[in-house]
C-alpha positions in Angstrom: 0.0 0.0 0.0 2.9 2.4 0.8 4.4 1.7 -2.6 1.1 2.6 -4.3 0.9 5.9 -2.3 4.4 6.7 -3.3 3.7 6.0 -7.0 0.7 8.2 -6.9 2.7 11.0 -5.2 5.3 10.7 -7.9 2.8 11.0 -10.8 1.0 13.9 -9.2 4.3 15.7 -8.5 5.6 15.2 -12.0 2.4 16.6 -13.4 2.5 19.7 -11.2 6.2 20.3 -11.8 5.7 19.8 -15.6 3.1 22.5 -15.7 5.3 24.9 -13.9 8.3 24.2 -16.1 6.1 24.6 -19.2 5.1 28.0 -18.0 8.6 28.9 -17.1 9.9 28.0 -20.6 7.2 30.1 -22.2 8.4 33.1 -20.3 12.0 32.4 -21.2 13.5 30.4 -18.4 16.5 28.2 -18.9 17.7 25.7 -16.4 21.1 24.1 -17.3 21.7 20.4 -17.0 25.1 19.0 -16.1 26.8 17.6 -19.1 23.9 18.4 -21.5 23.0 21.7 -23.1 19.2 22.0 -23.0 17.5 23.8 -25.9 16.4 27.2 -24.8 13.1 26.9 -26.6 12.5 23.2 -26.2 10.0 22.6 -23.3 10.4 18.8 -23.5 14.1 18.9 -22.7 13.3 21.1 -19.7 10.6 18.8 -18.6 13.0 15.8 -18.8 15.5 17.5 -16.5 12.8 18.2 -13.9 11.5 14.7 -14.1 15.0 13.4 -13.6 15.5 15.6 -10.5 12.2 14.5 -9.0 12.9 10.9 -9.7 16.3 11.2 -7.9 14.5 12.9 -4.9 11.9 10.1 -4.8 14.4 7.2 -5.2 17.6 8.4 -3.6 16.9 11.0 -0.9 17.8 9.6 2.5 14.3 10.3 4.0 10.8 10.2 2.5 10.6 13.7 1.0 7.8 16.1 1.7 6.6 16.6 -1.8 4.4 19.5 -1.0 7.5 21.3 0.4 9.5 20.4 -2.7 6.7 21.7 -5.0 6.4 25.0 -3.2 10.2 25.5 -3.2 10.4 24.8 -6.9 7.6 27.3 -7.6 9.3 30.0 -5.5 12.6 29.4 -7.3 11.1 29.5 -10.7 9.3 32.8 -10.1 12.1 34.5 -8.3 14.5 33.6 -11.1 12.6 36.0 -13.4 13.1 39.3 -11.7 13.0 40.7 -8.1 9.3 41.7 -8.4 8.0 38.3 -9.4 7.0 35.7 -6.8 5.0 32.6 -6.0 2.4 33.5 -3.5 1.0 31.0 -1.0 -2.8 30.6 -0.7 -2.7 32.9 2.4 -0.7 35.5 0.6 -3.2 35.4 -2.3 -6.1 35.9 0.1 -4.3 39.0 1.7 -3.5 40.4 -1.8 -7.1 40.0 -3.0 -8.4 41.5 0.2 -6.4 44.7 -0.4 -4.7 46.9 2.0 -6.6 47.4 5.2 -5.9 51.2 5.3 -5.1 50.8 9.0 -1.8 49.1 8.4 1.3 50.8 9.5 4.6 50.6 7.6 8.3 51.2 7.8 8.9 53.7 5.0 11.5 51.5 3.3 11.3 51.1 -0.5 13.0 47.8 -1.3 14.3 45.8 -4.2 16.6 42.8 -4.3 20.3 42.7 -5.4 22.3 39.5 -5.4 19.5 37.9 -3.3 19.7 40.5 -0.5 16.9 43.0 0.3 18.3 46.4 -0.9 17.1 49.7 0.3 16.4 51.8 -2.7 14.9 54.8 -0.8 13.6 55.7 2.6 10.5 57.9 2.9 11.1 61.2 4.8 9.6 61.2 8.2 9.1 57.4 8.3 10.0 55.1 11.2 12.9 53.7 9.1 14.3 57.1 8.4 14.0 58.2 12.0 15.8 55.0 13.1 18.7 55.9 10.8 18.3 53.6 7.7 19.5 55.0 4.4 19.3 54.4 0.7 21.9 51.8 -0.3 21.7 49.8 2.9 21.8 46.0 2.3 19.4 44.2 4.7 20.7 40.8 5.7 18.0 39.9 8.2 14.5 41.0 9.0 14.1 39.7 12.5 15.6 36.3 12.5 14.9 35.6 8.8 17.6 36.0 6.2 16.5 38.1 3.3 18.3 35.7 0.9 15.8 33.0 2.0 12.7 35.0 1.1 11.2 36.7 -1.9 11.0 40.5 -2.2 7.2 40.1 -1.8 7.8 38.4 1.6 10.3 41.0 2.7 7.8 43.8 2.0 5.1 41.9 3.9 7.3 41.7 7.0 7.5 45.5 7.0 3.8 46.2 7.0 1.4 45.4 9.9 -0.4 46.7 13.0 0.8 50.0 14.4 3.4 49.6 17.0 4.8 46.3 15.7 8.5 46.1 16.5 10.9 45.4 13.7 14.6 44.6 13.8 16.8 44.6 10.8 20.4 43.7 10.4 22.0 46.0 7.8 25.4 45.8 6.0 26.7 49.4 5.5 30.2 50.7 4.8 32.0 47.5 5.5 30.2 46.4 8.7 26.9 45.1 10.0 24.6 47.3 12.1 21.3 46.5 13.7 18.3 48.9 13.7 15.1 48.7 15.6 11.9 50.7 15.0 8.1 50.4 15.2 5.8 50.3 12.3 3.6 53.4 12.1 1.4 55.5 9.9 3.0 58.7 8.9 2.1 61.6 6.5 3.5 61.2 3.0 6.3 63.8 2.3 5.3 66.7 0.0 7.2 68.4 -2.8 9.4 71.3 -1.7 10.1 74.4 -3.8 12.4 77.4 -3.2 14.2 80.1 -5.0 17.9 79.7 -4.6 18.8 83.0 -6.3 17.3 85.4 -8.7 15.7 83.4 -11.6 17.1 80.1 -10.3 14.6 77.7 -8.6 14.7 74.3 -6.9 11.9 71.8 -6.9 12.3 68.6 -4.8 9.9 65.8 -5.5 9.1 63.3 -2.7 6.8 60.7 -4.3 4.7 60.2 -7.4 1.8 58.6 -5.6 -1.8 59.2 -6.7 -2.7 62.9 -6.6 0.9 64.1 -6.3 1.0 65.7 -9.7 -1.4 68.3 -8.6 0.8 69.3 -5.6 3.8 69.4 -7.9 1.9 71.6 -10.3 1.1 74.1 -7.6 4.7 74.3 -6.4 5.9 74.7 -10.0 3.4 77.4 -10.8 4.5 79.2 -7.6 8.2 79.2 -8.8 7.2 80.4 -12.3 5.2 83.2 -10.6 8.4 84.2 -8.8 10.3 84.7 -12.0 12.1 81.4 -12.1 13.4 80.6 -15.6 16.2 78.2 -14.6 15.2 75.2 -12.6 16.7 72.2 -10.7 14.3 69.3 -10.6 15.5 66.9 -7.8 14.3 63.3 -8.4 16.6 61.8 -5.8 14.9 59.6 -3.3 11.7 59.4 -5.4 11.0 55.6 -5.7 7.2 55.3 -5.3 4.3 56.2 -7.5 2.5 55.5 -10.7 3.2 55.7 -14.4 0.2 58.0 -14.9 1.5 60.5 -12.4 5.0 60.4 -13.9 3.7 61.1 -17.4 1.6 64.0 -16.1 4.6 65.6 -14.4 6.9 65.0 -17.3 4.4 66.8 -19.5 4.8 69.9 -17.3 8.3 70.3 -18.7 8.0 68.7 -22.2 5.5 70.0 -24.7 6.1 67.7 -27.7 7.3 64.2 -28.5 7.0 60.9 -26.7 7.2 60.8 -22.9 7.2 57.1 -22.2 6.2 53.6 -23.4 5.2 50.4 -21.9 6.6 47.1 -23.3 5.1 43.6 -23.2 6.3 40.2 -24.3 8.9 40.0 -27.1 9.5 43.8 -26.8 6.0 44.6 -28.2 5.0 48.2 -27.5 1.7 48.2 -25.5 1.2 51.9 -25.1 2.9 55.1 -26.1 2.4 58.3 -24.1 2.7 61.5 -26.1 3.2 65.0 -24.7 0.3 67.4 -24.8 1.5 70.9 -25.7 -1.4 72.4 -23.8 -0.2 70.9 -20.5 3.4 72.2 -20.6 3.9 74.7 -17.8 7.6 75.3 -17.7 9.7 76.2 -20.7 12.9 77.5 -19.1 16.3 75.9 -18.6 16.2 72.6 -16.7 18.6 70.3 -14.9 17.4 67.1 -13.1 19.2 65.4 -10.2 19.2 61.6 -10.2 20.9 58.8 -8.3 20.5 55.2 -7.2 17.5 56.2 -5.1 15.6 57.4 -8.2 13.4 54.5 -9.2 10.3 53.4 -11.0 8.0 56.3 -12.0 10.7 58.9 -11.3 12.9 57.2 -13.9 10.1 57.9 -16.5 10.6 61.6 -15.9 14.4 61.4 -16.1 14.2 59.4 -19.3 11.8 61.8 -20.9 14.0 64.7 -20.1 17.1 62.9 -21.5 15.7 61.6 -24.7 13.7 64.7 -25.6 16.9 66.7 -25.0 15.1 68.9 -22.5 17.9 69.3 -20.1 20.9 67.7 -18.3 20.8 64.8 -15.9 23.3 65.3 -13.1 24.3 62.6 -10.6 24.4 58.9 -10.8 22.7 56.1 -12.7 19.2 55.5 -11.5 18.2 52.2 -9.9 16.4 50.6 -12.8 12.9 49.5 -11.8 9.5 50.0 -13.3 6.9 47.5 -14.3 3.5 46.0 -13.5 2.8 42.6 -12.0 -0.3 40.4 -12.5 -1.6 37.5 -10.3 -2.3 34.2 -12.0 -4.2 31.9 -9.7 -3.1 28.3 -9.3 -5.0 25.2 -8.4 -3.5 25.0 -4.9 -5.0 28.4 -4.0 -1.7 30.1 -4.4 -0.7 32.3 -7.3 2.0 33.2 -9.7 2.7 37.0 -9.3 4.8 37.9 -12.3 5.9 41.0 -14.3 3.8 41.3 -17.4 4.6 44.9 -18.4 7.9 46.9 -18.3 8.1 50.7 -18.3 10.3 52.0 -21.1 12.0 55.2 -22.3 10.6 57.2 -25.2 12.9 55.3 -27.5 11.5 52.0 -26.2 14.4 50.8 -24.0 13.1 49.0 -20.9 14.2 50.8 -17.7 14.5 47.5 -15.8 17.2 45.3 -17.4 18.4 41.8 -16.6 21.2 43.1 -14.4 21.9 46.3 -12.5 24.5 47.2 -15.1 21.9 47.2 -17.9 19.2 48.9 -15.9 18.4 52.5 -15.1 19.0 55.9 -16.7 22.6 57.1 -17.1 23.3 60.8 -16.3 24.7 63.2 -18.9 26.9 64.7 -16.1 28.1 62.1 -13.7 28.8 63.3 -10.1 29.2 60.3 -7.7 28.2 60.8 -4.1 31.2 60.3 -1.7 29.0 58.4 0.7 27.3 56.0 -1.8 28.6 52.8 -0.3 28.5 49.5 -2.3 26.6 50.0 -5.6 24.3 47.2 -7.0 26.7 46.3 -9.8 29.5 45.7 -7.3 27.3 43.5 -5.1 26.0 41.5 -8.1 29.6 40.9 -9.3 30.7 39.7 -5.8 27.5 37.7 -5.2 28.3 37.8 -1.5 28.8 40.6 1.0 32.5 41.3 1.7 34.0 40.4 5.1 33.3 43.0 7.8 36.0 45.6 8.3 37.5 46.3 11.7 35.4 48.8 13.7 37.1 52.2 13.6 36.2 55.4 15.3 37.2 58.2 13.0 36.9 61.8 14.1 33.5 63.5 13.4 33.3 64.7 9.9 31.5 67.8 8.7 28.3 67.3 6.7 28.9 66.0 3.2 28.5 68.7 0.6 25.8 68.1 -2.0 28.1 67.9 -5.0 25.4 67.1 -7.6 23.3 70.1 -6.5 26.4 72.3 -6.6 27.2 71.1 -10.1 23.6 71.7 -11.3 23.8 75.2 -10.0 27.0 75.8 -11.9 25.5 74.5 -15.1 22.4 76.7 -14.9 24.5 79.8 -14.0 26.2 79.5 -17.3 22.8 79.6 -19.2 
């Protein structure tokens, strides 16, 4: 009887894994086989590899395997091998996702992605618990509580940073050669607003905070105020802007660009799904423009940077942006779980996807590069190493004066010459 049950388990497992592999091949996955080169576009060779692996597990693993656990692990690995934003969701996660945000949930203020398997802090919202605790863009999170971020999906990491108000969170962060631990409580906090000021006669500064729904109206009000004060040279600061929607980004880009293409969305096989053209009637500002960007510029903000760059509207000063931007869709599975995968990528006016396959092929490159002295390990370096470097000895250097904002200084110099 035990043999019959095992045979049935084997057949069911092969069927389940085969379906998963077929889906993975369709979306372009490739799993190598030792000693054999599997055809990139041949689903049958891929299925054969998985069946061989499962047969070995059934016949040769020292204990009777938990096939449910094996299946879930395979699904997670397949989804997370696509990009940081794709994931296999458990039935419970699907229920929470379909239930929507409660509105009463508190959060950390961290905007995360994944680099070399680690949770990577792209940006930290101003006034959030994480910012108050001292976390910074570029921090590499090794642990959330007792769980290693390399053992979880980005989706899971984000879930651990949302919950009831007052929930205590501890994160272990690798920064500047050593590990540090930060503790904070999840909380609800007001979203930061855009800031505008006149730096000198005719020279204005507009700092964006987010591109969440409704933010374009606030940005418009601040921009119109600067124009009313005689500003005809403007610094648009996109650093730290890593949340928001494509629609808001296109609206804001149109404030500065009156003709041409602002952005595109790309689907399978590079097919253009939608093209966003500038409306001349919606352009507000026609003066000289410089935009500040860096690694904390991500997602919707990269749409604005790309539009400025490719429409030759102004200079981009700073560092390469992070390289994110896409839309995910949930595909329900028979087990009650779901495959949550990227189905759309945001692209520049010329059609180049902002999110590439690696950090080196992602993001928007500045026309005037000004690296920040306190930038820490960049994503390309971490991906190349694949592991965090050994911790450096703890040193106690003398207190340093505040770091000068070199990109802002360079932007001012450029505009003074106009």
